[in-house]
PDB file with one MODEL, atoms N, CA, C and O in Angstrom:
MODEL        1
ATOM      1  N   MET A   1       2.955 -24.916  11.313  1.00  0.00           N
ATOM      2  CA  MET A   1       4.932 -24.057  11.547  1.00  0.00           C
ATOM      3  C   MET A   1       5.803 -23.223  11.021  1.00  0.00           C
ATOM      4  O   MET A   1       5.587 -23.084   9.817  1.00  0.00           O
ATOM      5  N   SER A   2       6.796 -22.539  11.451  1.00  0.00           N
ATOM      6  CA  SER A   2       7.253 -21.165  10.928  1.00  0.00           C
ATOM      7  C   SER A   2       7.742 -21.169   9.825  1.00  0.00           C
ATOM      8  O   SER A   2       7.687 -22.331   9.421  1.00  0.00           O
ATOM      9  N   LYS A   3       8.204 -20.518   9.078  1.00  0.00           N
ATOM     10  CA  LYS A   3       8.887 -20.414   7.574  1.00  0.00           C
ATOM     11  C   LYS A   3      10.062 -19.560   7.648  1.00  0.00           C
ATOM     12  O   LYS A   3       9.946 -18.626   8.442  1.00  0.00           O
ATOM     13  N   ASN A   4      11.255 -19.652   6.968  1.00  0.00           N
ATOM     14  CA  ASN A   4      12.438 -18.907   7.194  1.00  0.00           C
ATOM     15  C   ASN A   4      12.066 -17.409   6.540  1.00  0.00           C
ATOM     16  O   ASN A   4      10.916 -17.251   6.130  1.00  0.00           O
ATOM     17  N   VAL A   5      13.277 -16.022   6.413  1.00  0.00           N
ATOM     18  CA  VAL A   5      12.882 -15.542   6.097  1.00  0.00           C
ATOM     19  C   VAL A   5      14.346 -15.365   5.862  1.00  0.00           C
ATOM     20  O   VAL A   5      15.450 -15.831   6.143  1.00  0.00           O
ATOM     21  N   HIS A   6      13.635 -14.275   5.080  1.00  0.00           N
ATOM     22  CA  HIS A   6      14.936 -13.663   4.183  1.00  0.00           C
ATOM     23  C   HIS A   6      15.050 -12.155   3.900  1.00  0.00           C
ATOM     24  O   HIS A   6      13.996 -11.520   3.891  1.00  0.00           O
ATOM     25  N   VAL A   7      16.119 -11.555   3.686  1.00  0.00           N
ATOM     26  CA  VAL A   7      17.205  -9.914   3.696  1.00  0.00           C
ATOM     27  C   VAL A   7      16.671  -9.928   2.357  1.00  0.00           C
ATOM     28  O   VAL A   7      17.021 -10.904   1.693  1.00  0.00           O
ATOM     29  N   VAL A   8      15.665  -8.825   1.604  1.00  0.00           N
ATOM     30  CA  VAL A   8      15.845  -9.343  -0.448  1.00  0.00           C
ATOM     31  C   VAL A   8      15.607  -7.342  -0.702  1.00  0.00           C
ATOM     32  O   VAL A   8      14.942  -6.585   0.006  1.00  0.00           O
ATOM     33  N   HIS A   9      16.207  -7.095  -1.614  1.00  0.00           N
ATOM     34  CA  HIS A   9      16.142  -5.729  -1.897  1.00  0.00           C
ATOM     35  C   HIS A   9      15.252  -5.867  -3.183  1.00  0.00           C
ATOM     36  O   HIS A   9      15.367  -6.647  -4.128  1.00  0.00           O
ATOM     37  N   SER A  10      14.340  -4.889  -2.941  1.00  0.00           N
ATOM     38  CA  SER A  10      13.165  -4.385  -4.696  1.00  0.00           C
ATOM     39  C   SER A  10      12.618  -3.401  -4.332  1.00  0.00           C
ATOM     40  O   SER A  10      12.258  -3.079  -3.199  1.00  0.00           O
ATOM     41  N   GLN A  11      12.494  -2.638  -5.734  1.00  0.00           N
ATOM     42  CA  GLN A  11      12.165  -1.180  -6.515  1.00  0.00           C
ATOM     43  C   GLN A  11      12.998  -0.667  -4.874  1.00  0.00           C
ATOM     44  O   GLN A  11      12.240  -0.646  -3.905  1.00  0.00           O
ATOM     45  N   GLY A  12      14.273  -0.336  -4.662  1.00  0.00           N
ATOM     46  CA  GLY A  12      15.060   0.263  -4.035  1.00  0.00           C
ATOM     47  C   GLY A  12      14.822   0.287  -2.422  1.00  0.00           C
ATOM     48  O   GLY A  12      14.846   1.332  -1.772  1.00  0.00           O
ATOM     49  N   GLU A  13      14.599  -0.956  -1.884  1.00  0.00           N
ATOM     50  CA  GLU A  13      14.294  -0.786  -0.310  1.00  0.00           C
ATOM     51  C   GLU A  13      14.803  -2.246  -0.052  1.00  0.00           C
ATOM     52  O   GLU A  13      14.903  -3.119  -0.915  1.00  0.00           O
ATOM     53  N   TRP A  14      15.203  -2.405   1.689  1.00  0.00           N
ATOM     54  CA  TRP A  14      15.936  -3.340   1.866  1.00  0.00           C
ATOM     55  C   TRP A  14      14.598  -4.281   2.755  1.00  0.00           C
ATOM     56  O   TRP A  14      14.446  -3.966   3.935  1.00  0.00           O
ATOM     57  N   LYS A  15      14.138  -4.834   2.470  1.00  0.00           N
ATOM     58  CA  LYS A  15      12.505  -5.671   3.018  1.00  0.00           C
ATOM     59  C   LYS A  15      12.429  -7.442   4.257  1.00  0.00           C
ATOM     60  O   LYS A  15      13.510  -7.588   4.827  1.00  0.00           O
ATOM     61  N   VAL A  16      12.236  -7.649   4.323  1.00  0.00           N
ATOM     62  CA  VAL A  16      12.088  -9.046   5.337  1.00  0.00           C
ATOM     63  C   VAL A  16      10.694  -9.435   5.290  1.00  0.00           C
ATOM     64  O   VAL A  16       9.682  -8.784   5.547  1.00  0.00           O
ATOM     65  N   ARG A  17      10.835 -10.505   4.950  1.00  0.00           N
ATOM     66  CA  ARG A  17       9.605 -11.360   4.008  1.00  0.00           C
ATOM     67  C   ARG A  17       9.987 -12.797   4.266  1.00  0.00           C
ATOM     68  O   ARG A  17      11.030 -13.353   3.922  1.00  0.00           O
ATOM     69  N   ARG A  18       8.710 -13.433   5.095  1.00  0.00           N
ATOM     70  CA  ARG A  18       9.032 -14.558   5.331  1.00  0.00           C
ATOM     71  C   ARG A  18       8.882 -15.429   4.225  1.00  0.00           C
ATOM     72  O   ARG A  18       8.339 -14.799   3.317  1.00  0.00           O
ATOM     73  N   GLU A  19       9.156 -16.768   3.850  1.00  0.00           N
ATOM     74  CA  GLU A  19       9.345 -17.400   2.529  1.00  0.00           C
ATOM     75  C   GLU A  19       7.678 -18.013   2.539  1.00  0.00           C
ATOM     76  O   GLU A  19       6.996 -17.983   3.563  1.00  0.00           O
ATOM     77  N   GLY A  20       7.145 -18.598   1.136  1.00  0.00           N
ATOM     78  CA  GLY A  20       5.964 -17.562   0.578  1.00  0.00           C
ATOM     79  C   GLY A  20       4.900 -16.957   0.874  1.00  0.00           C
ATOM     80  O   GLY A  20       3.766 -17.431   0.798  1.00  0.00           O
ATOM     81  N   SER A  21       5.229 -15.773   1.262  1.00  0.00           N
ATOM     82  CA  SER A  21       4.394 -14.671   1.553  1.00  0.00           C
ATOM     83  C   SER A  21       4.432 -14.143   0.397  1.00  0.00           C
ATOM     84  O   SER A  21       5.204 -14.765  -0.333  1.00  0.00           O
ATOM     85  N   MET A  22       3.867 -13.136  -0.176  1.00  0.00           N
ATOM     86  CA  MET A  22       3.694 -12.083  -0.706  1.00  0.00           C
ATOM     87  C   MET A  22       4.176 -10.454  -0.362  1.00  0.00           C
ATOM     88  O   MET A  22       4.674  -9.598  -1.094  1.00  0.00           O
ATOM     89  N   ARG A  23       3.839 -10.438   0.918  1.00  0.00           N
ATOM     90  CA  ARG A  23       3.577  -9.480   1.279  1.00  0.00           C
ATOM     91  C   ARG A  23       5.283  -9.378   2.218  1.00  0.00           C
ATOM     92  O   ARG A  23       5.899 -10.356   2.641  1.00  0.00           O
ATOM     93  N   ALA A  24       5.777  -7.714   2.354  1.00  0.00           N
ATOM     94  CA  ALA A  24       6.899  -8.012   2.941  1.00  0.00           C
ATOM     95  C   ALA A  24       7.041  -7.631   4.938  1.00  0.00           C
ATOM     96  O   ALA A  24       7.473  -6.604   5.463  1.00  0.00           O
ATOM     97  N   SER A  25       6.622  -8.601   5.456  1.00  0.00           N
ATOM     98  CA  SER A  25       7.140  -8.275   6.911  1.00  0.00           C
ATOM     99  C   SER A  25       7.598  -6.672   7.897  1.00  0.00           C
ATOM    100  O   SER A  25       7.156  -6.165   8.928  1.00  0.00           O
ATOM    101  N   LYS A  26       8.838  -6.251   6.779  1.00  0.00           N
ATOM    102  CA  LYS A  26       8.590  -4.696   7.971  1.00  0.00           C
ATOM    103  C   LYS A  26       9.859  -4.398   6.721  1.00  0.00           C
ATOM    104  O   LYS A  26      10.618  -5.267   6.293  1.00  0.00           O
ATOM    105  N   VAL A  27       9.837  -2.637   6.206  1.00  0.00           N
ATOM    106  CA  VAL A  27      10.788  -2.732   4.671  1.00  0.00           C
ATOM    107  C   VAL A  27      11.695  -1.304   5.544  1.00  0.00           C
ATOM    108  O   VAL A  27      11.288  -0.407   6.282  1.00  0.00           O
ATOM    109  N   PHE A  28      12.513  -1.520   5.225  1.00  0.00           N
ATOM    110  CA  PHE A  28      13.973  -0.275   5.761  1.00  0.00           C
ATOM    111  C   PHE A  28      14.681   0.063   4.165  1.00  0.00           C
ATOM    112  O   PHE A  28      14.728  -0.469   3.056  1.00  0.00           O
ATOM    113  N   GLU A  29      15.111   1.127   4.755  1.00  0.00           N
ATOM    114  CA  GLU A  29      15.613   2.338   4.221  1.00  0.00           C
ATOM    115  C   GLU A  29      17.537   1.256   3.513  1.00  0.00           C
ATOM    116  O   GLU A  29      17.791   1.158   2.313  1.00  0.00           O
ATOM    117  N   THR A  30      17.967   0.987   4.027  1.00  0.00           N
ATOM    118  CA  THR A  30      19.424  -0.047   4.472  1.00  0.00           C
ATOM    119  C   THR A  30      19.756  -1.314   5.002  1.00  0.00           C
ATOM    120  O   THR A  30      19.610  -1.649   6.177  1.00  0.00           O
ATOM    121  N   LYS A  31      20.274  -2.106   3.947  1.00  0.00           N
ATOM    122  CA  LYS A  31      20.263  -3.371   4.428  1.00  0.00           C
ATOM    123  C   LYS A  31      21.098  -4.096   5.338  1.00  0.00           C
ATOM    124  O   LYS A  31      21.478  -5.266   5.369  1.00  0.00           O
ATOM    125  N   LYS A  32      21.342  -2.791   6.297  1.00  0.00           N
ATOM    126  CA  LYS A  32      22.357  -3.162   7.392  1.00  0.00           C
ATOM    127  C   LYS A  32      20.194  -3.427   8.626  1.00  0.00           C
ATOM    128  O   LYS A  32      19.799  -4.438   9.206  1.00  0.00           O
ATOM    129  N   GLU A  33      19.815  -2.692   8.554  1.00  0.00           N
ATOM    130  CA  GLU A  33      18.725  -2.412   9.281  1.00  0.00           C
ATOM    131  C   GLU A  33      17.770  -3.154   9.166  1.00  0.00           C
ATOM    132  O   GLU A  33      16.874  -3.253  10.004  1.00  0.00           O
ATOM    133  N   ALA A  34      17.871  -4.056   7.623  1.00  0.00           N
ATOM    134  CA  ALA A  34      16.705  -5.587   7.832  1.00  0.00           C
ATOM    135  C   ALA A  34      17.249  -6.169   7.763  1.00  0.00           C
ATOM    136  O   ALA A  34      17.013  -7.306   7.354  1.00  0.00           O
ATOM    137  N   ILE A  35      19.070  -5.435   8.379  1.00  0.00           N
ATOM    138  CA  ILE A  35      19.583  -7.054   8.600  1.00  0.00           C
ATOM    139  C   ILE A  35      19.600  -7.584   9.858  1.00  0.00           C
ATOM    140  O   ILE A  35      19.782  -8.794   9.989  1.00  0.00           O
ATOM    141  N   GLY A  36      19.348  -6.479  11.332  1.00  0.00           N
ATOM    142  CA  GLY A  36      18.976  -6.423  12.289  1.00  0.00           C
ATOM    143  C   GLY A  36      17.636  -6.930  13.008  1.00  0.00           C
ATOM    144  O   GLY A  36      17.407  -7.716  13.928  1.00  0.00           O
ATOM    145  N   TYR A  37      16.905  -6.176  12.224  1.00  0.00           N
ATOM    146  CA  TYR A  37      15.117  -7.446  12.418  1.00  0.00           C
ATOM    147  C   TYR A  37      14.949  -8.237  11.952  1.00  0.00           C
ATOM    148  O   TYR A  37      13.957  -8.850  12.344  1.00  0.00           O
ATOM    149  N   GLY A  38      15.723  -8.840  10.809  1.00  0.00           N
ATOM    150  CA  GLY A  38      15.656 -10.338  10.409  1.00  0.00           C
ATOM    151  C   GLY A  38      16.535 -10.905  11.470  1.00  0.00           C
ATOM    152  O   GLY A  38      16.461 -12.130  11.371  1.00  0.00           O
ATOM    153  N   CYS A  39      17.104 -10.662  12.163  1.00  0.00           N
ATOM    154  CA  CYS A  39      18.415 -11.596  13.162  1.00  0.00           C
ATOM    155  C   CYS A  39      17.016 -11.649  14.293  1.00  0.00           C
ATOM    156  O   CYS A  39      16.185 -12.528  14.522  1.00  0.00           O
ATOM    157  N   ARG A  40      17.206 -10.392  14.790  1.00  0.00           N
ATOM    158  CA  ARG A  40      15.865 -10.124  16.243  1.00  0.00           C
ATOM    159  C   ARG A  40      14.749 -11.660  15.422  1.00  0.00           C
ATOM    160  O   ARG A  40      14.861 -12.849  15.721  1.00  0.00           O
ATOM    161  N   LEU A  41      14.378 -11.429  15.029  1.00  0.00           N
ATOM    162  CA  LEU A  41      13.145 -12.450  14.367  1.00  0.00           C
ATOM    163  C   LEU A  41      13.334 -14.009  14.491  1.00  0.00           C
ATOM    164  O   LEU A  41      12.694 -14.910  15.033  1.00  0.00           O
ATOM    165  N   GLY A  42      14.578 -13.927  13.697  1.00  0.00           N
ATOM    166  CA  GLY A  42      15.021 -15.794  13.882  1.00  0.00           C
ATOM    167  C   GLY A  42      15.473 -16.115  15.152  1.00  0.00           C
ATOM    168  O   GLY A  42      14.935 -17.028  15.779  1.00  0.00           O
ATOM    169  N   LYS A  43      16.617 -15.324  15.719  1.00  0.00           N
ATOM    170  CA  LYS A  43      16.178 -15.315  17.196  1.00  0.00           C
ATOM    171  C   LYS A  43      14.727 -15.383  17.887  1.00  0.00           C
ATOM    172  O   LYS A  43      14.721 -16.485  18.437  1.00  0.00           O
ATOM    173  N   ASN A  44      13.923 -14.971  18.048  1.00  0.00           N
ATOM    174  CA  ASN A  44      12.718 -14.816  18.369  1.00  0.00           C
ATOM    175  C   ASN A  44      11.921 -16.355  18.254  1.00  0.00           C
ATOM    176  O   ASN A  44      11.322 -17.005  19.111  1.00  0.00           O
ATOM    177  N   GLU A  45      12.256 -16.685  16.482  1.00  0.00           N
ATOM    178  CA  GLU A  45      11.022 -17.634  16.428  1.00  0.00           C
ATOM    179  C   GLU A  45      12.263 -19.033  16.148  1.00  0.00           C
ATOM    180  O   GLU A  45      11.782 -20.165  16.183  1.00  0.00           O
ATOM    181  N   ARG A  46      13.046 -18.967  16.013  1.00  0.00           N
ATOM    182  CA  ARG A  46      14.176 -19.982  15.621  1.00  0.00           C
ATOM    183  C   ARG A  46      14.109 -20.489  15.058  1.00  0.00           C
ATOM    184  O   ARG A  46      13.956 -21.709  15.111  1.00  0.00           O
ATOM    185  N   LEU A  47      14.262 -19.211  13.469  1.00  0.00           N
ATOM    186  CA  LEU A  47      14.255 -19.957  11.965  1.00  0.00           C
ATOM    187  C   LEU A  47      15.451 -19.251  11.465  1.00  0.00           C
ATOM    188  O   LEU A  47      16.139 -18.512  12.170  1.00  0.00           O
ATOM    189  N   GLU A  48      15.673 -19.508  10.214  1.00  0.00           N
ATOM    190  CA  GLU A  48      16.665 -19.716   9.305  1.00  0.00           C
ATOM    191  C   GLU A  48      16.327 -18.271   8.267  1.00  0.00           C
ATOM    192  O   GLU A  48      15.317 -18.128   7.579  1.00  0.00           O
ATOM    193  N   LEU A  49      17.784 -17.037   8.425  1.00  0.00           N
ATOM    194  CA  LEU A  49      17.606 -16.340   8.126  1.00  0.00           C
ATOM    195  C   LEU A  49      19.032 -16.021   6.601  1.00  0.00           C
ATOM    196  O   LEU A  49      20.252 -15.896   6.708  1.00  0.00           O
ATOM    197  N   TYR A  50      18.222 -15.995   5.472  1.00  0.00           N
ATOM    198  CA  TYR A  50      18.609 -15.787   4.257  1.00  0.00           C
ATOM    199  C   TYR A  50      19.161 -14.361   4.475  1.00  0.00           C
ATOM    200  O   TYR A  50      18.591 -13.859   5.444  1.00  0.00           O
ATOM    201  N   ILE A  51      20.300 -13.317   3.777  1.00  0.00           N
ATOM    202  CA  ILE A  51      19.993 -12.603   3.495  1.00  0.00           C
ATOM    203  C   ILE A  51      20.755 -12.158   1.940  1.00  0.00           C
ATOM    204  O   ILE A  51      21.915 -12.089   1.535  1.00  0.00           O
ATOM    205  N   HIS A  52      19.430 -11.919   1.380  1.00  0.00           N
ATOM    206  CA  HIS A  52      20.853 -11.703  -0.296  1.00  0.00           C
ATOM    207  C   HIS A  52      21.409 -10.350  -0.568  1.00  0.00           C
ATOM    208  O   HIS A  52      21.364  -9.378   0.186  1.00  0.00           O
ATOM    209  N   ASN A  53      22.139 -10.455  -2.196  1.00  0.00           N
ATOM    210  CA  ASN A  53      22.532  -9.579  -2.370  1.00  0.00           C
ATOM    211  C   ASN A  53      21.197  -9.076  -3.276  1.00  0.00           C
ATOM    212  O   ASN A  53      20.165  -9.670  -3.592  1.00  0.00           O
ATOM    213  N   LYS A  54      21.896  -7.130  -3.667  1.00  0.00           N
ATOM    214  CA  LYS A  54      20.815  -6.985  -4.722  1.00  0.00           C
ATOM    215  C   LYS A  54      20.633  -7.398  -6.181  1.00  0.00           C
ATOM    216  O   LYS A  54      19.758  -7.026  -6.963  1.00  0.00           O
ATOM    217  N   ASP A  55      21.849  -8.419  -6.423  1.00  0.00           N
ATOM    218  CA  ASP A  55      21.606  -9.092  -7.606  1.00  0.00           C
ATOM    219  C   ASP A  55      20.353 -10.046  -7.034  1.00  0.00           C
ATOM    220  O   ASP A  55      19.519 -10.217  -7.924  1.00  0.00           O
ATOM    221  N   GLY A  56      20.040 -10.647  -5.896  1.00  0.00           N
ATOM    222  CA  GLY A  56      19.304 -11.470  -6.043  1.00  0.00           C
ATOM    223  C   GLY A  56      19.821 -13.326  -5.310  1.00  0.00           C
ATOM    224  O   GLY A  56      19.276 -14.429  -5.328  1.00  0.00           O
ATOM    225  N   ARG A  57      21.118 -12.776  -4.757  1.00  0.00           N
ATOM    226  CA  ARG A  57      21.676 -13.956  -4.731  1.00  0.00           C
ATOM    227  C   ARG A  57      22.249 -14.177  -2.995  1.00  0.00           C
ATOM    228  O   ARG A  57      22.872 -13.183  -2.622  1.00  0.00           O
ATOM    229  N   ILE A  58      22.169 -14.962  -2.233  1.00  0.00           N
ATOM    230  CA  ILE A  58      21.963 -15.937  -1.363  1.00  0.00           C
ATOM    231  C   ILE A  58      23.837 -14.875  -0.775  1.00  0.00           C
ATOM    232  O   ILE A  58      24.655 -15.343  -1.567  1.00  0.00           O
ATOM    233  N   SER A  59      24.448 -14.050  -0.045  1.00  0.00           N
ATOM    234  CA  SER A  59      25.198 -13.924   0.006  1.00  0.00           C
ATOM    235  C   SER A  59      25.595 -14.076   1.527  1.00  0.00           C
ATOM    236  O   SER A  59      26.654 -13.570   1.898  1.00  0.00           O
ATOM    237  N   ASP A  60      24.857 -14.696   2.351  1.00  0.00           N
ATOM    238  CA  ASP A  60      24.514 -15.110   3.822  1.00  0.00           C
ATOM    239  C   ASP A  60      23.232 -15.962   4.164  1.00  0.00           C
ATOM    240  O   ASP A  60      22.107 -15.927   3.665  1.00  0.00           O
ATOM    241  N   ARG A  61      23.744 -16.717   5.146  1.00  0.00           N
ATOM    242  CA  ARG A  61      22.831 -17.531   5.725  1.00  0.00           C
ATOM    243  C   ARG A  61      23.470 -17.779   7.072  1.00  0.00           C
ATOM    244  O   ARG A  61      24.533 -18.315   7.384  1.00  0.00           O
ATOM    245  N   ARG A  62      22.341 -17.139   7.886  1.00  0.00           N
ATOM    246  CA  ARG A  62      22.340 -17.827  10.020  1.00  0.00           C
ATOM    247  C   ARG A  62      21.094 -18.356   9.690  1.00  0.00           C
ATOM    248  O   ARG A  62      20.082 -18.111   9.033  1.00  0.00           O
ATOM    249  N   SER A  63      21.980 -19.812  10.976  1.00  0.00           N
ATOM    250  CA  SER A  63      20.656 -20.092  11.712  1.00  0.00           C
ATOM    251  C   SER A  63      20.154 -19.649  12.783  1.00  0.00           C
ATOM    252  O   SER A  63      20.989 -18.983  13.395  1.00  0.00           O
ATOM    253  N   TYR A  64      18.940 -19.724  13.419  1.00  0.00           N
ATOM    254  CA  TYR A  64      18.838 -19.386  15.187  1.00  0.00           C
ATOM    255  C   TYR A  64      17.683 -20.588  15.275  1.00  0.00           C
ATOM    256  O   TYR A  64      16.544 -20.185  15.507  1.00  0.00           O
ATOM    257  N   GLY A  65      17.898 -22.269  15.086  1.00  0.00           N
ATOM    258  CA  GLY A  65      16.957 -22.769  15.152  1.00  0.00           C
ATOM    259  C   GLY A  65      17.426 -23.790  15.828  1.00  0.00           C
ATOM    260  O   GLY A  65      18.200 -23.702  16.782  1.00  0.00           O
ATOM    261  N   LYS A  66      16.948 -24.868  15.330  1.00  0.00           N
ATOM    262  CA  LYS A  66      17.421 -25.958  16.296  1.00  0.00           C
ATOM    263  C   LYS A  66      18.427 -26.419  15.028  1.00  0.00           C
ATOM    264  O   LYS A  66      18.254 -26.072  13.860  1.00  0.00           O
ATOM    265  N   ASP A  67      19.689 -27.413  15.596  1.00  0.00           N
ATOM    266  CA  ASP A  67      20.815 -27.675  15.202  1.00  0.00           C
ATOM    267  C   ASP A  67      20.311 -29.303  14.681  1.00  0.00           C
ATOM    268  O   ASP A  67      20.017 -30.031  15.630  1.00  0.00           O
ATOM    269  N   PRO A  68      20.257 -29.569  14.099  1.00  0.00           N
ATOM    270  CA  PRO A  68      20.494 -31.396  14.269  1.00  0.00           C
ATOM    271  C   PRO A  68      21.654 -32.142  14.217  1.00  0.00           C
ATOM    272  O   PRO A  68      21.604 -33.271  13.730  1.00  0.00           O
ATOM    273  N   PHE A  69      23.161 -31.490  14.832  1.00  0.00           N
ATOM    274  CA  PHE A  69      23.616 -31.323  14.332  1.00  0.00           C
ATOM    275  C   PHE A  69      24.893 -31.138  15.622  1.00  0.00           C
ATOM    276  O   PHE A  69      26.000 -30.666  15.363  1.00  0.00           O
ATOM    277  N   PRO A  70      24.468 -31.621  17.049  1.00  0.00           N
ATOM    278  CA  PRO A  70      24.949 -30.625  17.601  1.00  0.00           C
ATOM    279  C   PRO A  70      26.433 -30.988  18.234  1.00  0.00           C
ATOM    280  O   PRO A  70      26.929 -32.114  18.265  1.00  0.00           O
ATOM    281  N   THR A  71      27.226 -29.344  18.900  1.00  0.00           N
ATOM    282  CA  THR A  71      28.448 -29.831  18.697  1.00  0.00           C
ATOM    283  C   THR A  71      28.928 -30.758  20.278  1.00  0.00           C
ATOM    284  O   THR A  71      28.367 -30.870  21.368  1.00  0.00           O
ATOM    285  N   ARG A  72      30.734 -31.504  19.493  1.00  0.00           N
ATOM    286  CA  ARG A  72      30.452 -32.266  21.061  1.00  0.00           C
ATOM    287  C   ARG A  72      31.960 -31.669  22.128  1.00  0.00           C
ATOM    288  O   ARG A  72      32.895 -31.149  21.518  1.00  0.00           O
ATOM    289  N   GLY A  73      32.023 -31.772  23.255  1.00  0.00           N
ATOM    290  CA  GLY A  73      32.331 -31.344  24.527  1.00  0.00           C
ATOM    291  C   GLY A  73      32.029 -30.475  25.151  1.00  0.00           C
ATOM    292  O   GLY A  73      32.478 -30.346  26.290  1.00  0.00           O
TER     293      GLY A  73
ENDMDL
END
């Protein structure tokens, strides 16, 4: 089962990391680059993407998985 993906700031770098993993999947210089990679990963693997601020708080959440509540119409 796939894990959710997080974009986090650590030691002056932006990292894309799966939940429960100690190591980053990929490291970037900018938040924008990390979000772009995280979005592609989320779309390809149908995951949830959590984007954190430098202070660690979640600033945005994007869902690329199966929505349990499909839209009507």
